[in-house]
Residue, then its C-alpha position, 0 to 999 in steps of 0.5 A: m706660659m704653659t707646659s708642654i704636657g698641658k699644651g697637648a692635653l689643650l689639643f688632645f681635648g680639642g681634637v676630641l671635642f673637634g671629631t665628636a662634632g664631625i661625627k654629630v655632622l656626618s651622622s645627621k639627617d641633612a649629611k645623610k640626605a647629601y650623601t643619598h644625592c651624591t650617590a645617585a649622581v654617581l651611579r648617573a654618571k657611571d650609567s652614562v659612561m658605560k653607555t659611552v664605553t657601549t657604543v665606542q666597542e660596538n663602533a671598534e668591533d664594526i671598524y675591525a669588521e670591515a678592515k678585515q674585509i678590506n684586507l679579504d677583497r685585497e687578498e683576492n685581487e692581488k692573487p696571481v694569475e695563471l695563465e694556460l698555454e694551449p697545447e700547440e702553443k709552447a713558451e720557448p725558453v729564455e737564454k741568459d744572453e737574450v736578457 
């Protein structure tokens, strides 16, 4: 039967061996090539996302400008029209009882 110290030592050396092999695999030429391709894919995705963001931003600016113009046009159409009475015509005051 293995003691807890022997078990711990075996796990430690197994971890060291696994870690060393992992570092070798991660630093190989094939791994470097895979990292390069993954990085290139990420950069392409970034460019695609930035193009989409730019398009959305331009559309939002257009919508905002058109909305402002609609509100300005509406404001101009809703201005009260002031009628000027000719000097000979005078409006008669309305008494409360007549309304």
